[in-house]
C-alpha positions as CSV (number, residue, x, y, z in Angstrom):
1,M,-90.9,-31.7,16.7
2,T,-92.2,-28.2,16.1
3,Q,-89.2,-26.2,15.1
4,I,-89.6,-22.5,15.0
5,P,-87.3,-19.7,13.8
6,K,-86.0,-16.7,15.8
7,G,-88.8,-14.3,16.6
8,A,-91.6,-16.8,16.0
9,Q,-94.2,-17.7,18.6
10,L,-96.8,-20.3,19.1
11,P,-99.4,-21.3,21.7
12,V,-98.5,-23.7,24.5
13,P,-100.8,-25.4,27.0
14,A,-101.3,-23.9,30.4
15,Q,-100.1,-27.0,32.1
16,A,-97.0,-28.7,33.5
17,L,-94.1,-28.5,31.0
18,Q,-90.5,-29.4,30.9
19,V,-88.0,-27.0,29.3
20,A,-84.5,-28.0,28.4
21,V,-81.6,-25.9,27.2
22,A,-79.4,-28.4,25.4
23,W,-75.9,-28.5,23.9
24,R,-73.2,-31.0,23.0
25,T,-70.2,-31.6,25.4
26,G,-66.6,-31.7,24.3
27,P,-63.1,-30.4,25.2
28,G,-63.2,-26.8,26.2
29,V,-67.0,-26.7,26.1
30,P,-68.4,-25.0,29.3
31,D,-71.4,-26.1,31.3
32,V,-74.6,-24.2,30.6
33,D,-76.7,-23.1,33.6
34,V,-80.3,-22.4,32.8
35,S,-82.5,-19.9,34.7
36,A,-86.0,-18.6,34.7
37,L,-87.0,-15.0,35.4
38,L,-90.7,-14.4,36.4
39,L,-91.7,-10.9,35.2
40,D,-94.6,-8.6,36.0
41,A,-96.4,-6.4,33.5
42,G,-93.5,-3.9,33.5
43,G,-91.0,-6.5,32.5
44,R,-89.3,-6.6,35.9
45,V,-89.0,-9.2,38.6
46,R,-90.8,-8.3,41.9
47,G,-87.8,-9.5,44.0
48,D,-84.9,-11.9,44.0
49,A,-87.2,-14.8,44.5
50,D,-88.4,-14.4,41.0
51,L,-85.1,-15.7,39.7
52,V,-85.0,-19.5,39.6
53,F,-81.6,-21.1,38.9
54,Y,-79.2,-23.6,40.4
55,N,-78.7,-21.6,43.6
56,H,-82.4,-20.9,44.1
57,Q,-84.1,-24.0,42.7
58,E,-87.8,-23.2,43.2
59,H,-90.1,-20.2,43.0
60,P,-92.2,-19.6,46.2
61,S,-95.4,-20.3,44.2
62,G,-94.2,-23.8,43.3
63,A,-95.0,-23.1,39.7
64,V,-91.3,-23.0,38.4
65,R,-88.5,-25.3,39.5
66,H,-84.9,-25.9,38.4
67,L,-84.5,-29.6,38.0
68,G,-80.8,-29.7,37.2
69,R,-78.5,-31.1,34.5
70,S,-78.8,-34.5,32.8
71,A,-75.8,-36.8,33.0
72,P,-73.1,-35.5,30.6
73,G,-71.7,-38.8,29.4
74,V,-68.5,-38.8,27.4
75,P,-67.3,-35.8,25.4
76,G,-69.4,-35.4,22.3
77,D,-72.6,-36.6,24.0
78,P,-75.6,-34.3,24.4
79,A,-76.3,-32.6,27.7
80,A,-79.1,-30.4,29.0
81,D,-80.1,-28.3,32.0
82,W,-83.8,-28.6,32.8
83,L,-86.7,-26.5,34.1
84,W,-90.2,-27.6,35.2
85,M,-93.0,-25.1,35.1
86,D,-96.8,-25.3,35.4
87,L,-98.1,-22.2,33.7
88,G,-101.6,-22.7,35.0
89,R,-100.3,-22.2,38.6
90,L,-98.5,-18.9,38.0
91,E,-99.9,-16.0,40.0
92,P,-101.9,-13.3,38.1
93,G,-99.2,-10.8,38.6
94,I,-96.7,-12.8,36.5
95,E,-97.0,-11.9,32.8
96,R,-93.9,-13.5,31.3
97,V,-91.4,-16.2,32.2
98,V,-88.1,-15.7,30.5
99,V,-85.8,-18.7,30.0
100,A,-82.1,-17.7,30.0
101,A,-78.7,-19.3,30.5
102,S,-75.1,-18.5,31.3
103,A,-71.9,-20.4,30.4
104,D,-69.4,-19.9,33.2
105,G,-68.2,-16.7,31.6
106,V,-67.3,-18.5,28.4
107,P,-68.7,-17.2,25.1
108,F,-71.7,-19.2,23.8
109,G,-70.0,-19.3,20.4
110,R,-67.9,-22.1,21.9
111,V,-71.0,-24.2,22.9
112,P,-72.0,-26.4,20.0
113,A,-75.6,-27.6,19.1
114,L,-77.4,-25.1,21.3
115,D,-81.2,-25.2,21.4
116,I,-84.2,-24.9,23.7
117,R,-86.9,-27.6,23.8
118,V,-90.4,-27.4,25.3
119,T,-92.3,-30.7,26.0
120,D,-95.2,-31.8,28.1
121,L,-94.7,-34.5,30.8
122,T,-95.2,-37.3,28.3
123,G,-92.3,-36.0,26.2
124,T,-94.5,-34.7,23.4
125,A,-92.7,-31.7,21.9
126,A,-94.4,-28.3,22.0
127,A,-91.6,-26.1,20.6
128,Y,-88.0,-26.5,19.4
129,F,-85.7,-23.5,18.7
130,P,-82.1,-24.1,17.7
131,I,-79.5,-21.3,18.2
132,G,-77.2,-20.9,15.3
133,D,-75.8,-17.4,15.6
134,A,-74.1,-17.3,19.1
135,T,-70.7,-15.7,19.1
136,T,-69.2,-13.6,22.1
137,E,-72.2,-13.7,24.4
138,T,-71.8,-15.1,27.9
139,A,-75.5,-15.1,28.7
140,F,-78.5,-15.8,26.5
141,V,-82.2,-15.3,26.5
142,F,-83.4,-18.4,24.7
143,G,-87.2,-17.8,24.8
144,E,-90.1,-16.6,26.8
145,F,-93.6,-17.7,27.8
146,Y,-96.2,-14.9,27.9
147,R,-99.9,-14.4,28.5
148,S,-102.1,-13.8,25.5
149,D,-105.9,-13.8,25.1
150,G,-106.4,-15.8,28.3
151,G,-103.8,-18.4,27.4
152,W,-100.0,-18.7,27.1
153,R,-97.6,-18.5,24.1
154,F,-93.9,-19.2,23.6
155,R,-91.7,-16.9,21.7
156,A,-88.2,-17.8,20.3
157,V,-86.0,-14.9,21.4
158,G,-82.3,-15.7,20.9
159,Q,-80.9,-12.5,22.4
160,G,-77.3,-12.6,23.8
161,Y,-75.6,-10.6,26.6
162,A,-71.9,-10.0,26.8
163,S,-72.2,-9.2,30.5
164,G,-73.2,-12.7,31.7
165,L,-76.0,-13.7,33.9
166,A,-75.4,-10.8,36.3
167,G,-75.9,-8.3,33.4
168,L,-79.0,-10.1,32.2
169,A,-80.5,-10.3,35.6
170,T,-79.8,-6.6,36.2
171,D,-81.7,-5.7,33.0
172,F,-84.8,-7.4,34.5
173,G,-84.6,-5.7,37.9
174,I,-82.4,-8.0,40.0
175,E,-79.6,-6.5,42.1
176,V,-76.8,-9.0,41.7
177,E,-73.6,-8.7,43.9
178,A,-72.0,-11.9,42.7
179,V,-73.4,-15.1,41.2
180,P,-71.8,-18.0,43.1
181,A,-70.0,-20.6,41.0
182,P,-71.7,-24.0,40.7
183,I,-70.3,-26.6,43.0
184,P,-68.6,-29.4,41.1
185,G,-70.7,-32.6,41.5
186,P,-73.5,-34.2,39.5
187,G,-73.6,-32.8,36.0
188,Y,-70.2,-31.2,36.3
189,V,-67.9,-31.9,33.4
190,P,-64.3,-31.6,34.5
191,P,-61.7,-30.3,32.0
192,P,-60.5,-33.1,29.7
193,P,-57.1,-34.6,30.4
194,P,-54.3,-34.0,27.9
195,P,-54.6,-36.2,24.9
196,A,-52.7,-39.5,25.2
197,P,-49.9,-40.3,22.8
198,A,-51.0,-42.1,19.7
199,H,-49.4,-45.4,20.8
200,T,-51.1,-45.3,24.3
201,P,-54.5,-46.9,24.5
202,V,-57.1,-44.8,26.2
203,P,-59.3,-46.9,28.6
204,A,-63.0,-46.6,28.3
205,P,-64.7,-44.6,31.0
206,A,-66.1,-46.5,34.0
207,P,-69.9,-46.8,34.0
208,V,-71.9,-44.5,36.3
209,T,-73.7,-46.5,38.9
210,G,-76.2,-45.4,41.5
211,Y,-74.0,-46.3,44.4
212,G,-70.7,-47.9,45.1
213,P,-67.4,-47.4,43.4
214,G,-67.5,-45.5,40.1
215,P,-65.9,-42.5,38.4
216,A,-67.0,-40.3,41.3
217,A,-65.8,-41.0,44.8
218,D,-69.1,-39.9,46.3
219,P,-71.6,-42.7,46.3
220,F,-74.4,-40.2,46.9
221,S,-73.9,-38.3,43.6
222,T,-75.5,-40.2,40.9
223,T,-76.4,-38.1,37.8
224,F,-79.3,-38.6,35.4
225,R,-82.0,-36.6,33.6
226,P,-84.7,-35.5,36.1
227,S,-88.3,-36.3,35.2
228,V,-91.7,-35.2,36.4
229,H,-94.9,-37.3,36.4
230,Q,-98.4,-36.1,37.3
231,G,-101.6,-38.1,38.0
232,R,-104.6,-38.5,40.2
233,G,-105.8,-41.4,42.3
234,K,-103.8,-44.6,42.0
235,E,-101.5,-44.8,39.0
236,T,-98.4,-46.8,38.0
237,V,-95.4,-44.7,37.0
238,R,-92.7,-46.3,34.8
239,C,-89.6,-44.3,35.0
240,D,-87.0,-43.5,32.3
241,P,-85.0,-46.7,31.5
242,A,-81.9,-44.4,31.4
243,V,-82.0,-43.9,35.2
244,P,-79.0,-45.9,36.4
245,P,-79.2,-48.7,39.0
246,G,-78.9,-47.5,42.6
247,W,-80.6,-44.7,44.5
248,A,-83.1,-42.1,43.1
249,L,-84.6,-39.3,45.1
250,L,-88.4,-39.2,44.9
251,E,-90.3,-35.9,45.7
252,I,-94.0,-35.8,45.7
253,E,-96.6,-33.0,46.2
254,S,-100.3,-33.5,46.9
255,Y,-102.9,-31.2,48.5
256,H,-106.1,-31.9,50.4
257,S,-105.7,-35.7,50.2
258,I,-106.5,-38.0,53.0
259,S,-103.3,-40.0,52.3
260,T,-100.4,-40.1,49.9
261,T,-98.4,-43.2,49.3
262,I,-95.6,-44.4,47.0
263,E,-94.8,-48.1,46.6
264,S,-92.1,-49.8,44.6
265,C,-93.2,-52.5,42.1
266,D,-91.8,-55.9,41.2
267,A,-90.9,-57.0,37.7
268,Y,-94.6,-57.7,37.0
269,G,-95.8,-54.3,38.1
270,R,-97.2,-55.5,41.4
271,A,-96.9,-53.3,44.5
272,E,-94.0,-54.5,46.6
273,D,-92.7,-52.2,49.4
274,F,-94.0,-48.9,50.8
275,L,-91.5,-46.1,50.2
276,L,-93.7,-43.3,51.6
277,M,-96.9,-43.2,53.7
278,A,-98.1,-39.6,54.4
279,Y,-101.4,-38.7,56.1
280,E,-101.0,-34.9,56.3
281,D,-103.6,-32.8,54.5
282,D,-100.9,-31.0,52.3
283,V,-97.9,-33.2,51.4
284,R,-94.5,-32.1,50.2
285,A,-92.4,-35.1,50.9
286,R,-89.2,-36.8,49.9
287,T,-88.1,-40.4,50.0
288,V,-85.7,-42.8,48.2
289,A,-86.1,-45.6,45.8
290,V,-83.7,-48.3,44.6
291,V,-83.5,-48.6,40.8
292,P,-83.2,-52.3,39.9
293,R,-80.1,-53.4,37.9
294,D,-82.2,-55.4,35.4
295,R,-85.2,-53.2,34.6
296,P,-86.5,-49.6,34.9
297,L,-87.9,-48.3,38.2
298,T,-91.6,-48.8,38.5
299,L,-93.7,-47.1,41.2
300,R,-97.3,-47.2,42.4
301,V,-98.5,-43.7,43.5
302,E,-101.8,-43.1,45.2
303,A,-103.6,-39.9,46.5
304,D,-107.2,-38.8,46.5
305,T,-106.3,-35.5,44.7
306,P,-103.9,-34.6,41.8
307,W,-100.3,-35.3,42.6
308,T,-96.9,-34.4,41.1
309,L,-94.0,-36.8,41.4
310,R,-90.4,-35.8,40.6
311,V,-87.7,-38.4,40.1
312,L,-84.4,-36.7,40.8
313,P,-80.7,-37.5,41.3
314,L,-79.4,-37.6,44.9
315,S,-77.6,-34.3,44.2
316,H,-81.0,-32.7,45.0
317,A,-81.1,-34.1,48.5
318,R,-80.0,-31.9,51.4
319,R,-76.7,-32.7,53.0
320,F,-75.4,-32.2,56.6
321,D,-72.7,-33.3,58.9
322,S,-73.6,-31.5,62.2
323,H,-77.2,-30.1,62.3
324,I,-80.3,-30.0,60.1
325,E,-84.0,-29.2,60.5
326,G,-87.0,-30.2,58.5
327,V,-90.8,-30.9,58.5
328,A,-92.5,-34.3,58.1
329,H,-91.0,-36.5,55.4
330,D,-87.5,-35.9,54.0
331,L,-84.4,-37.5,52.7
332,V,-81.0,-36.1,53.7
333,V,-77.4,-37.2,53.1
334,Y,-75.2,-37.5,56.3
335,D,-71.6,-37.0,55.3
336,G,-70.0,-37.3,58.7
337,P,-68.1,-39.9,60.6
338,P,-69.6,-42.3,63.2
339,G,-71.4,-40.5,66.0
340,V,-74.7,-40.1,67.8
341,L,-77.7,-38.4,66.3
342,D,-80.0,-36.4,68.6
343,F,-83.5,-36.0,67.3
344,I,-86.4,-33.7,68.4
345,H,-89.8,-34.2,66.8
346,H,-92.9,-32.1,67.4
347,G,-95.8,-34.1,66.2
348,E,-98.5,-36.6,67.2
349,S,-98.0,-39.6,65.0
350,N,-95.1,-42.1,64.3
351,F,-91.6,-40.7,63.9
352,T,-89.1,-43.0,62.2
353,V,-85.6,-42.6,60.9
354,H,-84.1,-45.2,58.5
355,Q,-80.4,-45.2,57.4
356,H,-79.6,-46.5,53.9
357,R,-76.0,-47.3,53.1
358,P,-74.3,-48.6,49.9
359,P,-74.0,-52.3,49.6
360,A,-70.6,-53.9,50.2
361,E,-70.7,-55.5,46.7
362,P,-72.9,-53.3,44.4
363,A,-72.9,-55.9,41.7
364,Y,-74.5,-58.5,43.9
365,D,-75.9,-57.1,47.1
366,D,-78.8,-54.8,47.9
367,E,-78.5,-51.6,49.9
368,D,-78.0,-51.9,53.7
369,Q,-80.9,-50.5,55.6
370,E,-81.3,-50.0,59.4
371,L,-84.1,-48.6,61.5
372,L,-82.5,-46.0,63.8
373,V,-85.6,-44.5,65.4
374,N,-89.2,-45.6,65.9
375,E,-91.2,-43.4,68.3
376,I,-94.6,-41.7,68.6
377,G,-95.5,-38.1,69.3
378,E,-93.3,-35.5,70.9
379,V,-89.9,-37.1,70.8
380,R,-86.4,-36.5,72.1
381,V,-84.3,-39.5,71.3
382,S,-80.7,-40.4,70.4
383,A,-79.4,-43.1,68.1
384,P,-75.9,-44.1,67.0
385,V,-74.9,-43.6,63.4
386,P,-72.2,-45.8,62.0
387,G,-71.0,-43.3,59.3
388,P,-72.1,-41.8,56.0
389,G,-75.5,-42.7,54.5
390,L,-78.9,-41.6,53.6
391,L,-81.3,-40.7,56.4
392,R,-85.0,-41.3,55.5
393,I,-86.9,-39.3,58.1
394,S,-90.7,-39.6,58.5
395,G,-93.0,-37.7,60.9
396,D,-96.0,-35.4,61.0
397,G,-94.4,-32.2,62.3
398,P,-91.2,-30.2,62.5
399,W,-88.0,-32.0,63.6
400,K,-84.4,-31.2,64.3
401,C,-81.3,-33.4,64.2
402,A,-77.8,-32.7,65.7
403,V,-74.7,-34.8,65.7
404,R,-72.6,-35.7,68.7
405,R,-69.1,-37.2,68.0
């Protein structure tokens, strides 16, 4: 790994990169929330959209995205908050991308093992900068990417702010009224319980599973480290073995392709089931995959042009319990009680809605899946929904869904 000291800089490829701000969890250690600020030649953002963080997860250009936190594990385990960026796709008006972070108002001096890591999509390290001098700062600029001689370089900055993310953002031209607190959920590390008496055995934490009973009551809130894969044509994607069994959200982008498909693969790498079939010219689609209990998730992805696939926790899926709108292919979490779903679809091709529910016995059964809607073209249709679950919606145009109870 290429470790560099504070103030040093080195060239990085103008391609898709993953950037992680990492730390070690523990009692009293806050969560760290990473952000990216896209700056013009004057060192200022052009508007609020140029700040990418947990409450604004993607830049309009699609070149910078907040992926979220990796699963925290038990106290003492490493954790990280991740960004994905494709420097080659940045608009000419963007001269620098600053990587910063805040720590829930807690000084960074209480966050152990702080560092920033830059890797390509294969995991090959491009830069590693450990932070060893944090004290009272509640926000930090870890590093920045900047244009130089027609390419890009990374500089290790290591500058702290006592005024938090709001003060940092203001310095770069963003008017901040109040930064909303992150919602407890995937990646959230609750305060540790009081230490047990010496004579009381402490039970081991329950394993995190992709659905069904576990340490979280919500079966749709699996946590794991997000990952990004890129390719062209037909390729087999072998996902991180650390992704837990159960559901994973798949998000794919491709442009000017005749078709874009994702298939699951069996234990021998052979294509098994279609998870997505999209025939639009430009595709930005979401679907769901089931990670097997006994092996890593393997996918077959095919498009005529370059594609980008993100494997994300379900915390990145949209949620609703009364009304939602979307375009073409999406995956949403329905949190409500039994009712009737009213759909409107404005398109020409097939419009389908599948509901996925957790298995009754996660250790033995597969997910429950039911086809709720299967229509063609302009559609106004209703379908009963038995309760909470994932809705996998596929169409070729805009759609709306409302719930009657």
